N, C-alpha and C positions, 0 to 999 in steps of 0.2 A: 504494500500500500504506500502511496505517496501522500504528502501533506502540503497544504498551502495556508498562508495567512488569510484571515477574513478581513477584507478591507485594509485600512491602515492600522488595525488593532494588533494586539499581541496574541490573539487567539488563533491557534492552529486547528485546522479541520481536515478530515480525511477527504481526498479527492473524490471518492465515492462515498456518499452518505446513504443511509437506509431510511426510507419513509414508509409509513403505514396507512396512507390514504387508500381507501377502497379495499383494503385487505383485512387488517386486524379488526376483530369483532364484527365482520361483515362477510367477506368472501371466504375466509379460512377459519378453521377451528383454532382454539387457543393453543393447543399443543403444537400445531403446525406453526403458528405465529412465533412461539417461543423457539422452535427449531430454526426458524429463519433468522431471528435475532442472534442465536448462538452461531449460526453460520456467518453472519456479518462480523461478529467479534473475532471469529476464527480467521476470517479473511483480512483482518487488520482494520476494519471499519470502526471508527470511534464516534462518528457523528450520526445522531438519530433525530429524525424530524417527524413531528406529528402536529395536531391541531385540536383545539377543544371541540370542534364540530365534527370531526371524523367519527363516523359510526355513532353519532349523537352522544359524544363525550366518551364512549366506551373504549375507543382506540387508545386514548391516553392511559386508561387503566391497564389495558393489556401490555402496553409498552413498559409501564412501571413495574408490573409483575415480572415481565421477561428480563428486565435489567436488575431485579432485586438480587442483592448479594454481590453484584459486580462492583469493583472499586469505583466510587462516584467520580473521583478526580480523573479517572481514566477514560471517561466518555464525555461527549458534548450533547446535551439534550436541548432540542429546539421545539418550541410550540408556538401557537398563534392565537390571536384574539380578533374578533369582529363579528363572526357569524352568530346566528340564533342558537342560544343554549337553554332557553326556557320560554314560558308562555307570556312573560311580561314585556312591556314596551321597553324596559331598560335592560332586557336580556339579549341585547344585540348592539352592534356599532362600536364606536371608539369614544364614547363618553366616559367620564371618570368613573362613574359608578360601575359600569359594565367591565371596564378594564380592571379595576381593583378586585371586584368580586370574581371575575373570571381567572385572574392570575392566582388567587388563593385556591380556587377550585382545581385549577390545573396542577398546582403543587401537590394537593391532596391526592389527586388521581395518579400522578406520576410517582408518588412516594418519595419526594425529594424536598429539600429546603430551598432550592433555587433552581432556576433554569439558566442555561448558558446564553440562550438567545430567545428573546420574546418578540414576536413579529406581528405587525399590524397586517392582518390577512388581506385586507383591501383598504382603499382610501374611503374615508367617511365624509361626504360632502355636507352632512347635516350637523356636524360638530366642529367648533373652532379648533384649528390645528393646535393652538396654544394649550387648550384643555387636554388634548390627547398626549402631547409631549410632556406636560407637567405631571400627568399621572405616570408616564413611563419614568420620568426623572425620579419621582418618589419611590417607585419600585426598585430602581437602581440604588438609590441612597439607603434603602432598607436591606439591601443585599439579597433580595429575592430574584432579581434579574441582573445578569452580568453585562449583557450587551443587548442592543435593540436593533431590530430589522423591520423591513416592510416587505410586502408581497404584491406583485402586479401593480405597482405604482408607475405613473407616467414620469417622464423626465422632469416636467414642471413640478409635479408633486414631490419628487425626490429632492429637487433643489430647494423648495420651500421648507420641507421637513428638515433638511440638513442645516439650513440657516437657524432654525429654532433649536435644533439639537446642540449646535455649537453654543448658542446663547445660554442654554440650560445645562450645559456640560453633560449631555446624554451621549453615550457611545453608540451612535448610529453607524452600523458597519456593513449592512447587507440589504439586498433586494432579492426576492424569490419569484422569478418569472418563469413562464413556460419558454423553453428554448430547445430547438433540435434542428437537424438538417432540413426539416420541412417547415419549421416555424421560427423565423428569424426576425420577428418584429421588433426586438429590443436593440438590434444592432445600430440603427440609424440615430436614435435619440437617447434611449435609456442607458446604454453602455457608456457613451461619452459623458453624460451627466453624472453617472455613478463614479466613473474614473475621476472626474473633476472634484467630486465631493468625498471621495475616499471610501466608497462602498464597493463590495464584491457582489457578484451574482451567485446565488445558490439555486441551481436551475432544476425545475421539475419537468417530467416527461421527456427526458433526453432520447428515449426510444420511440417518441411519437405515439404514445399509448400502445406500444407493442407493434405498430405498423412497420417500424424500421428493423424489426427482427426478421422480416420476410415471411412471417407465418400466415399472412393473409394473401391468398392468391387471387388475381383479378378474375371475376366471373365465377368464383367458387364460394361455397358456403363457408362461413367462419368456423374454425375449429371449436368443438364442444368445450365449454368451460372457459373460453377466452373472453377478454373484455368486451368484444363486439357482441357477445351473446348475453352479457349481464345487463340488467335493467338500468342501472345507474351508469355503468361504463359506456353503454352504447351511445348515450347522449354526448359524451365527451369525445368519442372517436368517429362519429358519423361524418364529419367534414374531411376526414382523412381516408375514408373507405371508398372513394371514387376510383373507378377503374384506371384513370390516367395516373393517379398517384401510385396505385398498387403496381402498375406496369413499370413506372419509373423506379420504384424501390427494387423490383426484381432485376432491373438493369444494373443495380449496384453489386449484385452477387459476383459477377466475374471479376470486378475490381477488388472486392474483398478477398476472394479466393486467391487472386494473384499476389496480394499482399500478405497472405497467410492469416487472415483475420476472419472472424465471424461477422455477420452484418451488425450484430449488437455491439461488438467491440469497435467496429468502424464508427458507428453512430455515437457512442459514448466518448471515444477518443477525439472525434471531431469537435464535440462540445467543449471538452477540456482543453482543446487547442487555443481557445479564446483566453487571453491572459487575464481578462476581467472575471472569469468564472473560477470561483474557489472550489466548488463542489457540485457534482451531479447526483441528484437523488434517484435511487433505484427503488422500486417496490418489488415484491415477490409473493407468490402464493406457494412456493416450494423452496426449501433451503438450497437445492441444486442451482436454482436461478440466481440466488445471491452469490454463490461461489463463482459461477460462470461470469456474471456481469462485473463483479468486483475485480476480475482479472484484467479489465480494461485500463486500470490505473497504470500510469507510466508509459502507455503506448504512444509512440511518436509517429505522426503521419507526415509523409514528405509532401512538398508543394505540388509535385506532379499528380500524385494521387488525389489531393484535395481539388485540384483543377478539373480532373477527370470526373470526380463526383459531382461537381457543380454543373458540368456539361450534361450529365445524365439527368439531373434533377431540374434542369432549366424548364421553366413553365409551370412547375407545381410547387415551388417554394413560396411561402407567404412572407412578405416583408413589410407590409403596411403598418407603420407605427401607431396608427389610429386604432388598431385592434387591441391595444393595451387599454382595457376599459374597467370601470368600476360599476357594479350593479346599481 
């Protein structure tokens, strides 16, 4: 496993991080979830990402139990706040009440006294940014949060948040966007703004919801048990299941074969080639998937291969920065 610094901070994170969105407490049984976490630790992964809304808060509980007994200082635990966690009007968003209550609830579920990174899961247009960052600052001062991050924020939102973070001495160090060979919307605006403000990217879906593994063939039925057959997952993957996308992905296979790589390794290594990316989040429903994908750490792609990949994918890559949106 290779490691990188998160933003301009002193926090080291593993190049490959393990995330439990759509898996823990939903798609897989708890015993399998624990086996996946053990496989991650065995592969040298130290960074674990979750959120209070995953599986309606249960995913945090599963991760907490899976990491119980492991040396706390040896892992980095990330979680998020913003989404709906209860029936009340204050059980959502980035207002002070929800942030403070959600942080304490996450700590209880995770079985820890602090989280290494607490992320604003989306931008909240309904709450003054000052209120949000003051709540984050208080959690940092209390020692319950070590670093602060955001997720799927635009370049302008990151710039505004970074200015407040400096004023309040909040260690704002990261953004968590979607990023892959097929989804490059952060490159034009978000990455330059993040570099300017000292933030790294912790990217989700580097495998394009599994499409970049090549398991979905054009014109064929999706494999049983895959994300494309899951009620929640199919909503996230539908825009990538067009035949022209699937044909282009199959066109990457000869390039990967020639380089001695699997399609998954090619996709993850391509994401990590961006110097502003600190870590790529992988998910898994089986421990073997964790072991396989973690092996992408440290792989270097040469410029000729990258150029060939771009030629194959020309016409199916999404680059429009306006697609970084808040509900």
